[in-house]
DRENKEBA-926623 format. One record per residue (C-alpha): residue in three letters; residue number from 1; x negated, y, z. Coordinates in Angstrom, 1 decimal, decimal comma, m for minus. Example, Ala and Ser with C-alpha at 12.3 -4.5 7.8 and 13.67 -1.06 7.14 Angstrom:
% DRENKEBA-926623
<residuo->ALA; num->1; xx->m12,3; yy->m4,5; zz->7,8>
<residuo->SER; num->2; xx->m13,7; yy->m1,1; zz->7,1>
END
This chain:
% DRENKEBA-926623
<residuo->MET; num->1; xx->m15,3; yy->13,7; zz->6,6>
<residuo->ALA; num->2; xx->m12,8; yy->16,2; zz->7,9>
<residuo->SER; num->3; xx->m14,8; yy->19,1; zz->6,4>
<residuo->TYR; num->4; xx->m14,6; yy->17,4; zz->3,0>
<residuo->GLN; num->5; xx->m10,8; yy->16,9; zz->3,4>
<residuo->ALA; num->6; xx->m10,5; yy->20,6; zz->4,3>
<residuo->LYS; num->7; xx->m12,3; yy->21,6; zz->1,1>
<residuo->LEU; num->8; xx->m10,5; yy->18,9; zz->m1,1>
<residuo->ALA; num->9; xx->m8,7; yy->21,5; zz->m3,2>
<residuo->GLU; num->10; xx->m11,9; yy->23,3; zz->m4,0>
<residuo->LEU; num->11; xx->m13,7; yy->20,1; zz->m4,8>
<residuo->THR; num->12; xx->m10,8; yy->19,0; zz->m7,0>
<residuo->ARG; num->13; xx->m11,1; yy->22,4; zz->m8,8>
<residuo->LEU; num->14; xx->m14,7; yy->21,5; zz->m9,6>
<residuo->ASP; num->15; xx->m13,6; yy->18,1; zz->m10,9>
<residuo->ALA; num->16; xx->m15,5; yy->16,4; zz->m8,1>
<residuo->ALA; num->17; xx->m14,3; yy->13,2; zz->m6,5>
<residuo->ILE; num->18; xx->m15,0; yy->12,1; zz->m3,0>
<residuo->LEU; num->19; xx->m15,5; yy->8,4; zz->m2,4>
<residuo->ALA; num->20; xx->m16,4; yy->6,9; zz->0,9>
<residuo->ALA; num->21; xx->m17,0; yy->3,4; zz->2,2>
<residuo->THR; num->22; xx->m17,5; yy->1,8; zz->5,6>
<residuo->VAL; num->23; xx->m18,4; yy->m1,5; zz->7,2>
<residuo->ASP; num->24; xx->m15,4; yy->m1,1; zz->9,5>
<residuo->ASP; num->25; xx->m12,3; yy->m3,2; zz->9,0>
<residuo->LYS; num->26; xx->m9,1; yy->m2,2; zz->7,3>
<residuo->VAL; num->27; xx->m7,1; yy->m1,4; zz->10,4>
<residuo->SER; num->28; xx->m9,9; yy->0,7; zz->11,9>
<residuo->THR; num->29; xx->m10,4; yy->2,6; zz->8,6>
<residuo->GLU; num->30; xx->m6,7; yy->3,3; zz->8,2>
<residuo->ASP; num->31; xx->m6,5; yy->4,5; zz->11,8>
<residuo->MET; num->32; xx->m9,4; yy->6,8; zz->11,3>
<residuo->MET; num->33; xx->m8,0; yy->8,2; zz->8,1>
<residuo->ARG; num->34; xx->m4,6; yy->8,8; zz->9,7>
<residuo->ASP; num->35; xx->m6,2; yy->10,4; zz->12,8>
<residuo->MET; num->36; xx->m8,4; yy->12,7; zz->10,7>
<residuo->GLY; num->37; xx->m5,8; yy->13,4; zz->8,0>
<residuo->ILE; num->38; xx->m8,1; yy->11,9; zz->5,3>
<residuo->THR; num->39; xx->m6,4; yy->11,5; zz->1,9>
<residuo->PHE; num->40; xx->m9,4; yy->10,6; zz->m0,3>
<residuo->PRO; num->41; xx->m10,2; yy->6,9; zz->m0,8>
<residuo->ILE; num->42; xx->m12,3; yy->5,0; zz->1,7>
<residuo->GLY; num->43; xx->m13,4; yy->1,5; zz->1,0>
<residuo->TYR; num->44; xx->m13,7; yy->m0,8; zz->4,0>
<residuo->GLY; num->45; xx->m15,4; yy->m4,1; zz->5,0>
<residuo->LEU; num->46; xx->m18,7; yy->m3,6; zz->3,2>
<residuo->THR; num->47; xx->m21,2; yy->m6,3; zz->4,0>
<residuo->GLN; num->48; xx->m24,9; yy->m6,2; zz->4,5>
<residuo->SER; num->49; xx->m25,5; yy->m7,9; zz->1,2>
<residuo->GLU; num->50; xx->m23,2; yy->m5,3; zz->m0,6>
<residuo->LEU; num->51; xx->m25,2; yy->m2,5; zz->1,0>
<residuo->ALA; num->52; xx->m28,6; yy->m4,0; zz->0,4>
<residuo->GLU; num->53; xx->m28,9; yy->m2,4; zz->m3,0>
<residuo->PHE; num->54; xx->m28,7; yy->1,1; zz->m1,4>
<residuo->ASP; num->55; xx->m31,5; yy->0,2; zz->1,1>
<residuo->PRO; num->56; xx->m29,8; yy->1,8; zz->4,2>
<residuo->TRP; num->57; xx->m31,5; yy->2,4; zz->7,5>
<residuo->TRP; num->58; xx->m30,0; yy->m0,1; zz->10,0>
<residuo->ALA; num->59; xx->m29,4; yy->0,7; zz->13,7>
<residuo->SER; num->60; xx->m29,0; yy->m1,7; zz->16,5>
<residuo->ASP; num->61; xx->m27,6; yy->m0,8; zz->19,9>
<residuo->ASP; num->62; xx->m24,7; yy->m1,8; zz->22,2>
<residuo->HIS; num->63; xx->m22,3; yy->m1,3; zz->19,2>
<residuo->GLY; num->64; xx->m24,2; yy->m4,0; zz->17,3>
<residuo->ARG; num->65; xx->m26,1; yy->m3,7; zz->14,0>
<residuo->TYR; num->66; xx->m24,8; yy->m1,2; zz->11,6>
<residuo->PRO; num->67; xx->m26,0; yy->1,0; zz->8,7>
<residuo->GLN; num->68; xx->m26,6; yy->4,7; zz->9,2>
<residuo->PRO; num->69; xx->m24,8; yy->7,1; zz->6,8>
<residuo->MET; num->70; xx->m25,9; yy->7,5; zz->3,2>
<residuo->GLU; num->71; xx->m24,6; yy->10,2; zz->0,9>
<residuo->PHE; num->72; xx->m25,0; yy->10,6; zz->m2,8>
<residuo->LEU; num->73; xx->m24,2; yy->13,3; zz->m5,3>
<residuo->VAL; num->74; xx->m23,6; yy->11,6; zz->m8,7>
<residuo->LEU; num->75; xx->m23,3; yy->13,2; zz->m12,1>
<residuo->ARG; num->76; xx->m20,7; yy->12,4; zz->m14,6>
<residuo->GLY; num->77; xx->m23,0; yy->9,9; zz->m16,3>
<residuo->GLY; num->78; xx->m23,8; yy->8,1; zz->m13,1>
<residuo->THR; num->79; xx->m27,2; yy->9,7; zz->m12,4>
<residuo->VAL; num->80; xx->m27,9; yy->10,5; zz->m8,7>
<residuo->PHE; num->81; xx->m28,9; yy->14,1; zz->m8,4>
<residuo->GLY; num->82; xx->m28,9; yy->14,3; zz->m4,7>
<residuo->SER; num->83; xx->m29,0; yy->11,9; zz->m1,8>
<residuo->MET; num->84; xx->m29,3; yy->11,8; zz->2,0>
<residuo->TYR; num->85; xx->m30,2; yy->8,9; zz->4,2>
<residuo->ALA; num->86; xx->m29,6; yy->9,4; zz->7,9>
<residuo->SER; num->87; xx->m31,3; yy->7,7; zz->10,8>
<residuo->GLY; num->88; xx->m28,9; yy->9,2; zz->13,3>
<residuo->PRO; num->89; xx->m26,2; yy->11,9; zz->13,6>
<residuo->VAL; num->90; xx->m28,4; yy->14,7; zz->12,2>
<residuo->GLY; num->91; xx->m28,9; yy->15,7; zz->8,6>
<residuo->ARG; num->92; xx->m25,5; yy->15,1; zz->6,9>
<residuo->MET; num->93; xx->m24,7; yy->16,9; zz->3,7>
<residuo->GLN; num->94; xx->m22,5; yy->19,9; zz->4,5>
<residuo->VAL; num->95; xx->m19,5; yy->20,3; zz->2,2>
<residuo->ASP; num->96; xx->m20,4; yy->24,0; zz->1,4>
<residuo->GLU; num->97; xx->m23,9; yy->22,9; zz->0,4>
<residuo->VAL; num->98; xx->m22,4; yy->20,2; zz->m1,9>
<residuo->ILE; num->99; xx->m20,0; yy->22,7; zz->m3,4>
<residuo->GLY; num->100; xx->m22,9; yy->25,1; zz->m4,0>
<residuo->SER; num->101; xx->m24,9; yy->22,3; zz->m5,7>
<residuo->ILE; num->102; xx->m22,1; yy->21,4; zz->m7,9>
<residuo->GLU; num->103; xx->m21,4; yy->25,0; zz->m8,9>
<residuo->GLY; num->104; xx->m25,1; yy->25,6; zz->m9,6>
<residuo->ARG; num->105; xx->m25,3; yy->22,4; zz->m11,7>
<residuo->GLU; num->106; xx->m22,2; yy->23,4; zz->m13,7>
<residuo->ARG; num->107; xx->m23,7; yy->26,9; zz->m14,3>
<residuo->ARG; num->108; xx->m26,9; yy->25,4; zz->m15,6>
<residuo->ARG; num->109; xx->m24,9; yy->22,9; zz->m17,7>
<residuo->ALA; num->110; xx->m22,9; yy->25,7; zz->m19,2>
<residuo->LEU; num->111; xx->m26,0; yy->27,6; zz->m20,1>
<residuo->THR; num->112; xx->m27,5; yy->24,6; zz->m21,8>
<residuo->VAL; num->113; xx->m24,3; yy->24,1; zz->m23,8>
<residuo->ASP; num->114; xx->m24,2; yy->27,7; zz->m24,8>
<residuo->ARG; num->115; xx->m27,9; yy->27,6; zz->m26,0>
<residuo->THR; num->116; xx->m27,3; yy->24,5; zz->m28,1>
<residuo->ASN; num->117; xx->m24,2; yy->26,1; zz->m29,7>
<residuo->SER; num->118; xx->m26,0; yy->29,3; zz->m30,5>
END
């Protein structure tokens, strides 16, 4: 999340919003946000039933049972155009890849608009 915070100005320039959520409690979430300097919104206290619709991969270990990360790139109209489900610490969406995807999508969108206006 720190890498997204570091690129927040660039994401804002692209009219992109970052939303995050966790199963952690409010105090833990606020502590993490403060420690990492996170300024974008992070929801907290998500329950298993609230996450069920996303069908996450659940891990169980000495920390208990918890969902592994899920990431989504969502278009203006609510369509998911990219997603990642992790089963561990590998395979997260890198912020530069996300920025490149948004820029590419916007270029294609602009070309489509130009063609329909010609």
